[in-house]
mmCIF file of the N, C-alpha and C atoms, coordinates in Angstrom:
data_MODEL
# 
_entry.id   MODEL 
# 
loop_
_atom_site.group_PDB 
_atom_site.id 
_atom_site.type_symbol 
_atom_site.label_atom_id 
_atom_site.label_alt_id 
_atom_site.label_comp_id 
_atom_site.label_asym_id 
_atom_site.label_entity_id 
_atom_site.label_seq_id 
_atom_site.pdbx_PDB_ins_code 
_atom_site.Cartn_x 
_atom_site.Cartn_y 
_atom_site.Cartn_z 
_atom_site.occupancy 
_atom_site.B_iso_or_equiv 
_atom_site.pdbx_formal_charge 
_atom_site.auth_seq_id 
_atom_site.auth_comp_id 
_atom_site.auth_asym_id 
_atom_site.auth_atom_id 
_atom_site.pdbx_PDB_model_num 
ATOM 1   N N  . VAL A 1 1  ? -117.536 51.277 50.057 1.00 0.00 ? 1  VAL A N  1 
ATOM 2   C CA . VAL A 1 1  ? -116.497 51.415 49.288 1.00 0.00 ? 1  VAL A CA 1 
ATOM 3   C C  . VAL A 1 1  ? -116.247 51.385 47.658 1.00 0.00 ? 1  VAL A C  1 
ATOM 4   N N  . LYS A 1 2  ? -116.828 50.801 47.150 1.00 0.00 ? 2  LYS A N  1 
ATOM 5   C CA . LYS A 1 2  ? -116.865 50.038 45.970 1.00 0.00 ? 2  LYS A CA 1 
ATOM 6   C C  . LYS A 1 2  ? -117.747 51.252 45.113 1.00 0.00 ? 2  LYS A C  1 
ATOM 7   N N  . CYS A 1 3  ? -119.036 50.960 45.698 1.00 0.00 ? 3  CYS A N  1 
ATOM 8   C CA . CYS A 1 3  ? -120.419 51.454 44.767 1.00 0.00 ? 3  CYS A CA 1 
ATOM 9   C C  . CYS A 1 3  ? -120.817 52.747 44.987 1.00 0.00 ? 3  CYS A C  1 
ATOM 10  N N  . GLY A 1 4  ? -120.616 53.058 46.328 1.00 0.00 ? 4  GLY A N  1 
ATOM 11  C CA . GLY A 1 4  ? -120.788 54.389 46.779 1.00 0.00 ? 4  GLY A CA 1 
ATOM 12  C C  . GLY A 1 4  ? -122.400 54.331 47.857 1.00 0.00 ? 4  GLY A C  1 
ATOM 13  N N  . ALA A 1 5  ? -122.508 53.269 48.369 1.00 0.00 ? 5  ALA A N  1 
ATOM 14  C CA . ALA A 1 5  ? -123.800 52.601 48.950 1.00 0.00 ? 5  ALA A CA 1 
ATOM 15  C C  . ALA A 1 5  ? -124.126 53.646 49.831 1.00 0.00 ? 5  ALA A C  1 
ATOM 16  N N  . ALA A 1 6  ? -125.495 53.997 50.156 1.00 0.00 ? 6  ALA A N  1 
ATOM 17  C CA . ALA A 1 6  ? -125.580 54.695 51.928 1.00 0.00 ? 6  ALA A CA 1 
ATOM 18  C C  . ALA A 1 6  ? -125.350 53.359 52.732 1.00 0.00 ? 6  ALA A C  1 
ATOM 19  N N  . ALA A 1 7  ? -124.864 54.580 53.936 1.00 0.00 ? 7  ALA A N  1 
ATOM 20  C CA . ALA A 1 7  ? -124.455 53.714 55.022 1.00 0.00 ? 7  ALA A CA 1 
ATOM 21  C C  . ALA A 1 7  ? -125.404 52.139 55.646 1.00 0.00 ? 7  ALA A C  1 
ATOM 22  N N  . GLY A 1 8  ? -126.846 52.822 55.397 1.00 0.00 ? 8  GLY A N  1 
ATOM 23  C CA . GLY A 1 8  ? -128.292 51.839 55.962 1.00 0.00 ? 8  GLY A CA 1 
ATOM 24  C C  . GLY A 1 8  ? -127.954 50.559 54.988 1.00 0.00 ? 8  GLY A C  1 
ATOM 25  N N  . TYR A 1 9  ? -127.335 50.949 54.085 1.00 0.00 ? 9  TYR A N  1 
ATOM 26  C CA . TYR A 1 9  ? -127.566 49.444 52.773 1.00 0.00 ? 9  TYR A CA 1 
ATOM 27  C C  . TYR A 1 9  ? -126.472 48.805 53.137 1.00 0.00 ? 9  TYR A C  1 
ATOM 28  N N  . THR A 1 10 ? -125.483 48.795 54.354 1.00 0.00 ? 10 THR A N  1 
ATOM 29  C CA . THR A 1 10 ? -123.880 48.261 53.722 1.00 0.00 ? 10 THR A CA 1 
ATOM 30  C C  . THR A 1 10 ? -123.835 47.286 54.933 1.00 0.00 ? 10 THR A C  1 
ATOM 31  N N  . GLN A 1 11 ? -122.838 46.293 54.937 1.00 0.00 ? 11 GLN A N  1 
ATOM 32  C CA . GLN A 1 11 ? -122.128 45.881 55.926 1.00 0.00 ? 11 GLN A CA 1 
ATOM 33  C C  . GLN A 1 11 ? -120.598 46.468 56.400 1.00 0.00 ? 11 GLN A C  1 
ATOM 34  N N  . CYS A 1 12 ? -120.666 45.463 57.397 1.00 0.00 ? 12 CYS A N  1 
ATOM 35  C CA . CYS A 1 12 ? -118.958 45.469 57.843 1.00 0.00 ? 12 CYS A CA 1 
ATOM 36  C C  . CYS A 1 12 ? -118.532 44.831 57.373 1.00 0.00 ? 12 CYS A C  1 
ATOM 37  N N  . HIS A 1 13 ? -117.088 45.235 56.173 1.00 0.00 ? 13 HIS A N  1 
ATOM 38  C CA . HIS A 1 13 ? -115.986 44.093 56.012 1.00 0.00 ? 13 HIS A CA 1 
ATOM 39  C C  . HIS A 1 13 ? -114.895 43.949 56.994 1.00 0.00 ? 13 HIS A C  1 
ATOM 40  N N  . HIS A 1 14 ? -114.326 42.592 57.347 1.00 0.00 ? 14 HIS A N  1 
ATOM 41  C CA . HIS A 1 14 ? -113.097 43.320 58.015 1.00 0.00 ? 14 HIS A CA 1 
ATOM 42  C C  . HIS A 1 14 ? -112.138 43.271 56.687 1.00 0.00 ? 14 HIS A C  1 
ATOM 43  N N  . ILE A 1 15 ? -111.148 43.913 56.563 1.00 0.00 ? 15 ILE A N  1 
ATOM 44  C CA . ILE A 1 15 ? -109.708 44.292 55.506 1.00 0.00 ? 15 ILE A CA 1 
ATOM 45  C C  . ILE A 1 15 ? -108.905 43.188 55.839 1.00 0.00 ? 15 ILE A C  1 
ATOM 46  N N  . ILE A 1 16 ? -108.578 42.974 56.907 1.00 0.00 ? 16 ILE A N  1 
ATOM 47  C CA . ILE A 1 16 ? -108.407 41.615 57.188 1.00 0.00 ? 16 ILE A CA 1 
ATOM 48  C C  . ILE A 1 16 ? -109.097 40.570 57.739 1.00 0.00 ? 16 ILE A C  1 
ATOM 49  N N  . TYR A 1 17 ? -109.204 39.323 57.131 1.00 0.00 ? 17 TYR A N  1 
ATOM 50  C CA . TYR A 1 17 ? -111.041 38.954 57.393 1.00 0.00 ? 17 TYR A CA 1 
ATOM 51  C C  . TYR A 1 17 ? -110.182 38.667 58.749 1.00 0.00 ? 17 TYR A C  1 
ATOM 52  N N  . TRP A 1 18 ? -111.580 37.636 59.577 1.00 0.00 ? 18 TRP A N  1 
ATOM 53  C CA . TRP A 1 18 ? -111.689 38.117 60.511 1.00 0.00 ? 18 TRP A CA 1 
ATOM 54  C C  . TRP A 1 18 ? -111.077 36.193 61.043 1.00 0.00 ? 18 TRP A C  1 
ATOM 55  N N  . SER A 1 19 ? -111.462 35.790 59.996 1.00 0.00 ? 19 SER A N  1 
ATOM 56  C CA . SER A 1 19 ? -110.998 34.391 59.874 1.00 0.00 ? 19 SER A CA 1 
ATOM 57  C C  . SER A 1 19 ? -109.331 33.872 59.555 1.00 0.00 ? 19 SER A C  1 
ATOM 58  N N  . HIS A 1 20 ? -108.560 35.305 59.489 1.00 0.00 ? 20 HIS A N  1 
ATOM 59  C CA . HIS A 1 20 ? -107.287 35.147 59.301 1.00 0.00 ? 20 HIS A CA 1 
ATOM 60  C C  . HIS A 1 20 ? -107.055 35.674 60.221 1.00 0.00 ? 20 HIS A C  1 
ATOM 61  N N  . GLY A 1 21 ? -107.598 36.501 61.175 1.00 0.00 ? 21 GLY A N  1 
ATOM 62  C CA . GLY A 1 21 ? -106.553 36.987 62.614 1.00 0.00 ? 21 GLY A CA 1 
ATOM 63  C C  . GLY A 1 21 ? -106.994 38.300 62.583 1.00 0.00 ? 21 GLY A C  1 
ATOM 64  N N  . GLY A 1 22 ? -107.882 39.114 61.846 1.00 0.00 ? 22 GLY A N  1 
ATOM 65  C CA . GLY A 1 22 ? -108.021 40.305 61.974 1.00 0.00 ? 22 GLY A CA 1 
ATOM 66  C C  . GLY A 1 22 ? -109.404 40.796 62.663 1.00 0.00 ? 22 GLY A C  1 
ATOM 67  N N  . ALA A 1 23 ? -108.814 42.062 63.497 1.00 0.00 ? 23 ALA A N  1 
ATOM 68  C CA . ALA A 1 23 ? -109.585 42.391 64.550 1.00 0.00 ? 23 ALA A CA 1 
ATOM 69  C C  . ALA A 1 23 ? -110.542 42.854 64.147 1.00 0.00 ? 23 ALA A C  1 
ATOM 70  N N  . THR A 1 24 ? -111.678 42.680 65.079 1.00 0.00 ? 24 THR A N  1 
ATOM 71  C CA . THR A 1 24 ? -112.968 43.394 64.647 1.00 0.00 ? 24 THR A CA 1 
ATOM 72  C C  . THR A 1 24 ? -113.125 44.942 65.325 1.00 0.00 ? 24 THR A C  1 
ATOM 73  N N  . ALA A 1 25 ? -112.209 45.827 64.417 1.00 0.00 ? 25 ALA A N  1 
ATOM 74  C CA . ALA A 1 25 ? -112.270 47.262 64.692 1.00 0.00 ? 25 ALA A CA 1 
ATOM 75  C C  . ALA A 1 25 ? -112.337 48.470 63.848 1.00 0.00 ? 25 ALA A C  1 
ATOM 76  N N  . ILE A 1 26 ? -112.354 49.551 64.087 1.00 0.00 ? 26 ILE A N  1 
ATOM 77  C CA . ILE A 1 26 ? -112.699 50.498 63.054 1.00 0.00 ? 26 ILE A CA 1 
ATOM 78  C C  . ILE A 1 26 ? -111.837 50.463 61.776 1.00 0.00 ? 26 ILE A C  1 
ATOM 79  N N  . ASP A 1 27 ? -110.496 50.415 62.541 1.00 0.00 ? 27 ASP A N  1 
ATOM 80  C CA . ASP A 1 27 ? -109.611 50.413 61.825 1.00 0.00 ? 27 ASP A CA 1 
ATOM 81  C C  . ASP A 1 27 ? -109.134 49.133 60.967 1.00 0.00 ? 27 ASP A C  1 
ATOM 82  N N  . ASN A 1 28 ? -109.634 48.232 60.918 1.00 0.00 ? 28 ASN A N  1 
ATOM 83  C CA . ASN A 1 28 ? -109.906 46.692 60.354 1.00 0.00 ? 28 ASN A CA 1 
ATOM 84  C C  . ASN A 1 28 ? -111.366 46.582 59.658 1.00 0.00 ? 28 ASN A C  1 
ATOM 85  N N  . GLY A 1 29 ? -112.079 47.779 59.187 1.00 0.00 ? 29 GLY A N  1 
ATOM 86  C CA . GLY A 1 29 ? -113.311 47.785 58.986 1.00 0.00 ? 29 GLY A CA 1 
ATOM 87  C C  . GLY A 1 29 ? -113.648 48.413 57.872 1.00 0.00 ? 29 GLY A C  1 
ATOM 88  N N  . CYS A 1 30 ? -114.743 48.843 56.589 1.00 0.00 ? 30 CYS A N  1 
ATOM 89  C CA . CYS A 1 30 ? -115.396 49.206 56.059 1.00 0.00 ? 30 CYS A CA 1 
ATOM 90  C C  . CYS A 1 30 ? -116.527 49.027 55.863 1.00 0.00 ? 30 CYS A C  1 
ATOM 91  N N  . LEU A 1 31 ? -117.033 49.739 55.364 1.00 0.00 ? 31 LEU A N  1 
ATOM 92  C CA . LEU A 1 31 ? -118.717 49.903 55.032 1.00 0.00 ? 31 LEU A CA 1 
ATOM 93  C C  . LEU A 1 31 ? -118.823 48.924 52.710 1.00 0.00 ? 31 LEU A C  1 
ATOM 94  N N  . LEU A 1 32 ? -119.237 47.779 53.181 1.00 0.00 ? 32 LEU A N  1 
ATOM 95  C CA . LEU A 1 32 ? -119.229 47.348 51.909 1.00 0.00 ? 32 LEU A CA 1 
ATOM 96  C C  . LEU A 1 32 ? -121.171 47.135 51.171 1.00 0.00 ? 32 LEU A C  1 
ATOM 97  N N  . CYS A 1 33 ? -121.546 47.496 50.345 1.00 0.00 ? 33 CYS A N  1 
ATOM 98  C CA . CYS A 1 33 ? -123.273 46.860 49.980 1.00 0.00 ? 33 CYS A CA 1 
ATOM 99  C C  . CYS A 1 33 ? -122.978 45.570 50.038 1.00 0.00 ? 33 CYS A C  1 
ATOM 100 N N  . THR A 1 34 ? -124.214 44.910 49.895 1.00 0.00 ? 34 THR A N  1 
ATOM 101 C CA . THR A 1 34 ? -124.366 43.584 50.277 1.00 0.00 ? 34 THR A CA 1 
ATOM 102 C C  . THR A 1 34 ? -123.559 42.896 48.884 1.00 0.00 ? 34 THR A C  1 
ATOM 103 N N  . ALA A 1 35 ? -123.712 43.596 47.530 1.00 0.00 ? 35 ALA A N  1 
ATOM 104 C CA . ALA A 1 35 ? -123.103 42.600 46.246 1.00 0.00 ? 35 ALA A CA 1 
ATOM 105 C C  . ALA A 1 35 ? -121.859 42.794 46.357 1.00 0.00 ? 35 ALA A C  1 
ATOM 106 N N  . CYS A 1 36 ? -121.062 44.427 46.725 1.00 0.00 ? 36 CYS A N  1 
ATOM 107 C CA . CYS A 1 36 ? -119.804 44.371 46.762 1.00 0.00 ? 36 CYS A CA 1 
ATOM 108 C C  . CYS A 1 36 ? -119.086 43.899 47.633 1.00 0.00 ? 36 CYS A C  1 
ATOM 109 N N  . HIS A 1 37 ? -119.660 43.622 48.919 1.00 0.00 ? 37 HIS A N  1 
ATOM 110 C CA . HIS A 1 37 ? -119.216 42.137 50.049 1.00 0.00 ? 37 HIS A CA 1 
ATOM 111 C C  . HIS A 1 37 ? -118.831 40.981 48.996 1.00 0.00 ? 37 HIS A C  1 
ATOM 112 N N  . ALA A 1 38 ? -120.215 40.831 48.730 1.00 0.00 ? 38 ALA A N  1 
ATOM 113 C CA . ALA A 1 38 ? -120.010 39.068 47.854 1.00 0.00 ? 38 ALA A CA 1 
ATOM 114 C C  . ALA A 1 38 ? -118.521 38.506 46.898 1.00 0.00 ? 38 ALA A C  1 
ATOM 115 N N  . GLN A 1 39 ? -118.548 40.561 46.095 1.00 0.00 ? 39 GLN A N  1 
ATOM 116 C CA . GLN A 1 39 ? -117.590 40.291 45.041 1.00 0.00 ? 39 GLN A CA 1 
ATOM 117 C C  . GLN A 1 39 ? -116.251 40.322 45.913 1.00 0.00 ? 39 GLN A C  1 
ATOM 118 N N  . ILE A 1 40 ? -115.877 41.170 47.007 1.00 0.00 ? 40 ILE A N  1 
ATOM 119 C CA . ILE A 1 40 ? -114.373 41.475 47.840 1.00 0.00 ? 40 ILE A CA 1 
ATOM 120 C C  . ILE A 1 40 ? -114.057 39.709 47.971 1.00 0.00 ? 40 ILE A C  1 
ATOM 121 N N  . HIS A 1 41 ? -115.065 39.310 48.732 1.00 0.00 ? 41 HIS A N  1 
ATOM 122 C CA . HIS A 1 41 ? -114.817 37.837 49.038 1.00 0.00 ? 41 HIS A CA 1 
ATOM 123 C C  . HIS A 1 41 ? -114.611 36.725 47.551 1.00 0.00 ? 41 HIS A C  1 
ATOM 124 N N  . ALA A 1 42 ? -115.345 36.732 46.827 1.00 0.00 ? 42 ALA A N  1 
ATOM 125 C CA . ALA A 1 42 ? -115.418 35.736 45.695 1.00 0.00 ? 42 ALA A CA 1 
ATOM 126 C C  . ALA A 1 42 ? -114.376 36.048 44.527 1.00 0.00 ? 42 ALA A C  1 
ATOM 127 N N  . SER A 1 43 ? -113.558 36.955 44.855 1.00 0.00 ? 43 SER A N  1 
ATOM 128 C CA . SER A 1 43 ? -112.625 37.791 43.624 1.00 0.00 ? 43 SER A CA 1 
ATOM 129 C C  . SER A 1 43 ? -111.447 38.162 44.551 1.00 0.00 ? 43 SER A C  1 
ATOM 130 N N  . ASP A 1 44 ? -110.258 38.228 43.472 1.00 0.00 ? 44 ASP A N  1 
ATOM 131 C CA . ASP A 1 44 ? -108.857 38.592 44.112 1.00 0.00 ? 44 ASP A CA 1 
ATOM 132 C C  . ASP A 1 44 ? -109.011 40.183 44.327 1.00 0.00 ? 44 ASP A C  1 
ATOM 133 N N  . TRP A 1 45 ? -110.143 40.765 44.498 1.00 0.00 ? 45 TRP A N  1 
ATOM 134 C CA . TRP A 1 45 ? -109.787 42.408 44.727 1.00 0.00 ? 45 TRP A CA 1 
ATOM 135 C C  . TRP A 1 45 ? -109.368 42.094 46.180 1.00 0.00 ? 45 TRP A C  1 
ATOM 136 N N  . GLU A 1 46 ? -108.971 43.644 46.935 1.00 0.00 ? 46 GLU A N  1 
ATOM 137 C CA . GLU A 1 46 ? -108.122 43.383 48.041 1.00 0.00 ? 46 GLU A CA 1 
ATOM 138 C C  . GLU A 1 46 ? -108.953 44.748 48.213 1.00 0.00 ? 46 GLU A C  1 
ATOM 139 N N  . ILE A 1 47 ? -108.721 44.954 49.884 1.00 0.00 ? 47 ILE A N  1 
ATOM 140 C CA . ILE A 1 47 ? -108.663 46.761 50.322 1.00 0.00 ? 47 ILE A CA 1 
ATOM 141 C C  . ILE A 1 47 ? -107.492 47.153 51.085 1.00 0.00 ? 47 ILE A C  1 
ATOM 142 N N  . THR A 1 48 ? -107.510 48.202 51.001 1.00 0.00 ? 48 THR A N  1 
ATOM 143 C CA . THR A 1 48 ? -105.823 48.118 52.579 1.00 0.00 ? 48 THR A CA 1 
ATOM 144 C C  . THR A 1 48 ? -106.538 49.720 53.225 1.00 0.00 ? 48 THR A C  1 
ATOM 145 N N  . MET A 1 49 ? -105.899 50.192 54.028 1.00 0.00 ? 49 MET A N  1 
ATOM 146 C CA . MET A 1 49 ? -106.491 50.980 54.682 1.00 0.00 ? 49 MET A CA 1 
ATOM 147 C C  . MET A 1 49 ? -105.816 52.489 54.150 1.00 0.00 ? 49 MET A C  1 
ATOM 148 N N  . GLY A 1 50 ? -104.994 53.654 53.955 1.00 0.00 ? 50 GLY A N  1 
ATOM 149 C CA . GLY A 1 50 ? -104.420 54.488 53.694 1.00 0.00 ? 50 GLY A CA 1 
ATOM 150 C C  . GLY A 1 50 ? -104.483 54.543 55.338 1.00 0.00 ? 50 GLY A C  1 
ATOM 151 N N  . ALA A 1 51 ? -103.052 55.867 55.194 1.00 0.00 ? 51 ALA A N  1 
ATOM 152 C CA . ALA A 1 51 ? -102.797 56.745 56.430 1.00 0.00 ? 51 ALA A CA 1 
ATOM 153 C C  . ALA A 1 51 ? -103.412 57.581 56.338 1.00 0.00 ? 51 ALA A C  1 
ATOM 154 N N  . ASP A 1 52 ? -105.000 57.788 55.670 1.00 0.00 ? 52 ASP A N  1 
ATOM 155 C CA . ASP A 1 52 ? -105.771 59.244 55.923 1.00 0.00 ? 52 ASP A CA 1 
ATOM 156 C C  . ASP A 1 52 ? -106.990 58.241 56.315 1.00 0.00 ? 52 ASP A C  1 
ATOM 157 N N  . ARG A 1 53 ? -106.675 56.877 56.653 1.00 0.00 ? 53 ARG A N  1 
ATOM 158 C CA . ARG A 1 53 ? -107.897 56.121 57.489 1.00 0.00 ? 53 ARG A CA 1 
ATOM 159 C C  . ARG A 1 53 ? -109.301 55.932 56.638 1.00 0.00 ? 53 ARG A C  1 
ATOM 160 N N  . HIS A 1 54 ? -108.487 56.439 54.929 1.00 0.00 ? 54 HIS A N  1 
ATOM 161 C CA . HIS A 1 54 ? -110.030 55.943 54.206 1.00 0.00 ? 54 HIS A CA 1 
ATOM 162 C C  . HIS A 1 54 ? -109.166 54.546 53.855 1.00 0.00 ? 54 HIS A C  1 
ATOM 163 N N  . PRO A 1 55 ? -110.175 53.853 52.948 1.00 0.00 ? 55 PRO A N  1 
ATOM 164 C CA . PRO A 1 55 ? -110.134 52.281 52.253 1.00 0.00 ? 55 PRO A CA 1 
ATOM 165 C C  . PRO A 1 55 ? -109.727 52.989 50.342 1.00 0.00 ? 55 PRO A C  1 
ATOM 166 N N  . TRP A 1 56 ? -108.978 51.886 50.025 1.00 0.00 ? 56 TRP A N  1 
ATOM 167 C CA . TRP A 1 56 ? -108.167 51.734 48.744 1.00 0.00 ? 56 TRP A CA 1 
ATOM 168 C C  . TRP A 1 56 ? -108.681 50.761 48.652 1.00 0.00 ? 56 TRP A C  1 
ATOM 169 N N  . LEU A 1 57 ? -108.927 50.422 46.983 1.00 0.00 ? 57 LEU A N  1 
ATOM 170 C CA . LEU A 1 57 ? -109.596 49.386 46.900 1.00 0.00 ? 57 LEU A CA 1 
ATOM 171 C C  . LEU A 1 57 ? -108.240 48.957 45.277 1.00 0.00 ? 57 LEU A C  1 
ATOM 172 N N  . ILE A 1 58 ? -107.604 47.304 45.746 1.00 0.00 ? 58 ILE A N  1 
ATOM 173 C CA . ILE A 1 58 ? -106.519 46.932 44.783 1.00 0.00 ? 58 ILE A CA 1 
ATOM 174 C C  . ILE A 1 58 ? -107.401 45.744 44.408 1.00 0.00 ? 58 ILE A C  1 
ATOM 175 N N  . PRO A 1 59 ? -106.789 46.428 43.016 1.00 0.00 ? 59 PRO A N  1 
ATOM 176 C CA . PRO A 1 59 ? -107.861 45.257 41.613 1.00 0.00 ? 59 PRO A CA 1 
ATOM 177 C C  . PRO A 1 59 ? -106.792 44.232 41.659 1.00 0.00 ? 59 PRO A C  1 
ATOM 178 N N  . PRO A 1 60 ? -107.362 43.192 40.886 1.00 0.00 ? 60 PRO A N  1 
ATOM 179 C CA . PRO A 1 60 ? -106.731 41.655 40.973 1.00 0.00 ? 60 PRO A CA 1 
ATOM 180 C C  . PRO A 1 60 ? -105.898 42.176 39.402 1.00 0.00 ? 60 PRO A C  1 
ATOM 181 N N  . ALA A 1 61 ? -104.757 41.585 40.061 1.00 0.00 ? 61 ALA A N  1 
ATOM 182 C CA . ALA A 1 61 ? -104.053 41.063 38.768 1.00 0.00 ? 61 ALA A CA 1 
ATOM 183 C C  . ALA A 1 61 ? -104.482 41.465 36.903 1.00 0.00 ? 61 ALA A C  1 
ATOM 184 N N  . ASP A 1 62 ? -105.920 40.154 37.144 1.00 0.00 ? 62 ASP A N  1 
ATOM 185 C CA . ASP A 1 62 ? -106.390 40.563 35.551 1.00 0.00 ? 62 ASP A CA 1 
ATOM 186 C C  . ASP A 1 62 ? -106.845 42.171 35.210 1.00 0.00 ? 62 ASP A C  1 
ATOM 187 N N  . VAL A 1 63 ? -107.156 42.613 36.512 1.00 0.00 ? 63 VAL A N  1 
ATOM 188 C CA . VAL A 1 63 ? -108.128 44.137 36.149 1.00 0.00 ? 63 VAL A CA 1 
ATOM 189 C C  . VAL A 1 63 ? -106.887 44.801 35.758 1.00 0.00 ? 63 VAL A C  1 
ATOM 190 N N  . ASP A 1 64 ? -105.626 44.854 36.348 1.00 0.00 ? 64 ASP A N  1 
ATOM 191 C CA . ASP A 1 64 ? -104.785 45.685 36.461 1.00 0.00 ? 64 ASP A CA 1 
ATOM 192 C C  . ASP A 1 64 ? -103.048 44.991 37.090 1.00 0.00 ? 64 ASP A C  1 
ATOM 193 N N  . PRO A 1 65 ? -102.422 44.828 35.945 1.00 0.00 ? 65 PRO A N  1 
ATOM 194 C CA . PRO A 1 65 ? -101.361 44.262 35.973 1.00 0.00 ? 65 PRO A CA 1 
ATOM 195 C C  . PRO A 1 65 ? -100.446 44.767 37.007 1.00 0.00 ? 65 PRO A C  1 
ATOM 196 N N  . THR A 1 66 ? -100.465 46.281 37.273 1.00 0.00 ? 66 THR A N  1 
ATOM 197 C CA . THR A 1 66 ? -99.756  46.710 38.467 1.00 0.00 ? 66 THR A CA 1 
ATOM 198 C C  . THR A 1 66 ? -100.182 47.186 39.340 1.00 0.00 ? 66 THR A C  1 
ATOM 199 N N  . ARG A 1 67 ? -101.547 46.095 39.633 1.00 0.00 ? 67 ARG A N  1 
ATOM 200 C CA . ARG A 1 67 ? -102.693 46.177 40.816 1.00 0.00 ? 67 ARG A CA 1 
ATOM 201 C C  . ARG A 1 67 ? -102.169 47.955 41.836 1.00 0.00 ? 67 ARG A C  1 
ATOM 202 N N  . THR A 1 68 ? -102.645 48.711 41.034 1.00 0.00 ? 68 THR A N  1 
ATOM 203 C CA . THR A 1 68 ? -102.219 50.111 41.708 1.00 0.00 ? 68 THR A CA 1 
ATOM 204 C C  . THR A 1 68 ? -103.874 50.365 42.628 1.00 0.00 ? 68 THR A C  1 
ATOM 205 N N  . PRO A 1 69 ? -103.582 50.491 43.819 1.00 0.00 ? 69 PRO A N  1 
ATOM 206 C CA . PRO A 1 69 ? -104.316 51.275 44.561 1.00 0.00 ? 69 PRO A CA 1 
ATOM 207 C C  . PRO A 1 69 ? -105.778 52.176 43.945 1.00 0.00 ? 69 PRO A C  1 
ATOM 208 N N  . LEU A 1 70 ? -106.919 52.263 44.165 1.00 0.00 ? 70 LEU A N  1 
ATOM 209 C CA . LEU A 1 70 ? -107.696 52.781 43.663 1.00 0.00 ? 70 LEU A CA 1 
ATOM 210 C C  . LEU A 1 70 ? -108.362 53.576 44.861 1.00 0.00 ? 70 LEU A C  1 
ATOM 211 N N  . PRO A 1 71 ? -109.032 54.311 45.030 1.00 0.00 ? 71 PRO A N  1 
ATOM 212 C CA . PRO A 1 71 ? -109.668 55.648 45.710 1.00 0.00 ? 71 PRO A CA 1 
ATOM 213 C C  . PRO A 1 71 ? -110.682 54.901 45.718 1.00 0.00 ? 71 PRO A C  1 
ATOM 214 N N  . ALA A 1 72 ? -110.788 54.917 47.316 1.00 0.00 ? 72 ALA A N  1 
ATOM 215 C CA . ALA A 1 72 ? -112.786 53.925 47.731 1.00 0.00 ? 72 ALA A CA 1 
ATOM 216 C C  . ALA A 1 72 ? -113.720 55.401 46.765 1.00 0.00 ? 72 ALA A C  1 
ATOM 217 N N  . TYR A 1 73 ? -115.231 55.145 46.592 1.00 0.00 ? 73 TYR A N  1 
ATOM 218 C CA . TYR A 1 73 ? -115.746 55.573 46.324 1.00 0.00 ? 73 TYR A CA 1 
ATOM 219 C C  . TYR A 1 73 ? -115.933 57.116 47.255 1.00 0.00 ? 73 TYR A C  1 
ATOM 220 N N  . ASN A 1 74 ? -116.292 57.373 48.299 1.00 0.00 ? 74 ASN A N  1 
ATOM 221 C CA . ASN A 1 74 ? -116.706 58.440 48.992 1.00 0.00 ? 74 ASN A CA 1 
ATOM 222 C C  . ASN A 1 74 ? -115.507 59.139 49.873 1.00 0.00 ? 74 ASN A C  1 
ATOM 223 N N  . ARG A 1 75 ? -114.447 59.806 49.323 1.00 0.00 ? 75 ARG A N  1 
ATOM 224 C CA . ARG A 1 75 ? -112.968 60.279 49.934 1.00 0.00 ? 75 ARG A CA 1 
ATOM 225 C C  . ARG A 1 75 ? -112.703 62.348 50.263 1.00 0.00 ? 75 ARG A C  1 
ATOM 226 N N  . ARG A 1 76 ? -112.759 62.135 51.038 1.00 0.00 ? 76 ARG A N  1 
ATOM 227 C CA . ARG A 1 76 ? -111.564 63.463 51.345 1.00 0.00 ? 76 ARG A CA 1 
ATOM 228 C C  . ARG A 1 76 ? -110.536 63.983 51.248 1.00 0.00 ? 76 ARG A C  1 
ATOM 229 N N  . THR A 1 77 ? -109.751 62.817 50.705 1.00 0.00 ? 77 THR A N  1 
ATOM 230 C CA . THR A 1 77 ? -108.488 62.984 50.807 1.00 0.00 ? 77 THR A CA 1 
ATOM 231 C C  . THR A 1 77 ? -108.377 62.128 48.861 1.00 0.00 ? 77 THR A C  1 
ATOM 232 N N  . MET A 1 78 ? -107.451 62.250 48.060 1.00 0.00 ? 78 MET A N  1 
ATOM 233 C CA . MET A 1 78 ? -107.243 61.614 46.853 1.00 0.00 ? 78 MET A CA 1 
ATOM 234 C C  . MET A 1 78 ? -105.955 60.902 46.763 1.00 0.00 ? 78 MET A C  1 
ATOM 235 N N  . THR A 1 79 ? -105.171 60.800 47.866 1.00 0.00 ? 79 THR A N  1 
ATOM 236 C CA . THR A 1 79 ? -103.747 60.169 48.045 1.00 0.00 ? 79 THR A CA 1 
ATOM 237 C C  . THR A 1 79 ? -103.824 59.230 49.058 1.00 0.00 ? 79 THR A C  1 
ATOM 238 N N  . LEU A 1 80 ? -103.201 58.372 48.701 1.00 0.00 ? 80 LEU A N  1 
ATOM 239 C CA . LEU A 1 80 ? -102.865 56.589 49.566 1.00 0.00 ? 80 LEU A CA 1 
ATOM 240 C C  . LEU A 1 80 ? -102.027 57.194 50.473 1.00 0.00 ? 80 LEU A C  1 
ATOM 241 N N  . ALA A 1 81 ? -100.998 58.230 51.056 1.00 0.00 ? 81 ALA A N  1 
ATOM 242 C CA . ALA A 1 81 ? -100.447 58.764 52.428 1.00 0.00 ? 81 ALA A CA 1 
ATOM 243 C C  . ALA A 1 81 ? -101.276 59.868 52.305 1.00 0.00 ? 81 ALA A C  1 
ATOM 244 N N  . ALA A 1 82 ? -100.889 59.977 53.507 1.00 0.00 ? 82 ALA A N  1 
ATOM 245 C CA . ALA A 1 82 ? -101.798 61.203 54.828 1.00 0.00 ? 82 ALA A CA 1 
ATOM 246 C C  . ALA A 1 82 ? -101.361 62.613 53.961 1.00 0.00 ? 82 ALA A C  1 
# 
């Protein structure tokens, strides 16, 4: 999602963390490389799934005070709404 690593070098990330009741389901998952996965868990970055079923990155307030969602690396669409 963040760096565009090939799928073979990624891990599945629960968008709503499993430990917080998030389902292990395609609609609650995205692929992250090991480094990006660790960064998401260790920082205030968040991921949301857009209406187009693509993940969007929400930066922490210290990076972007408005926390405007950013499109993930590999995209077919460029809007948060479908």
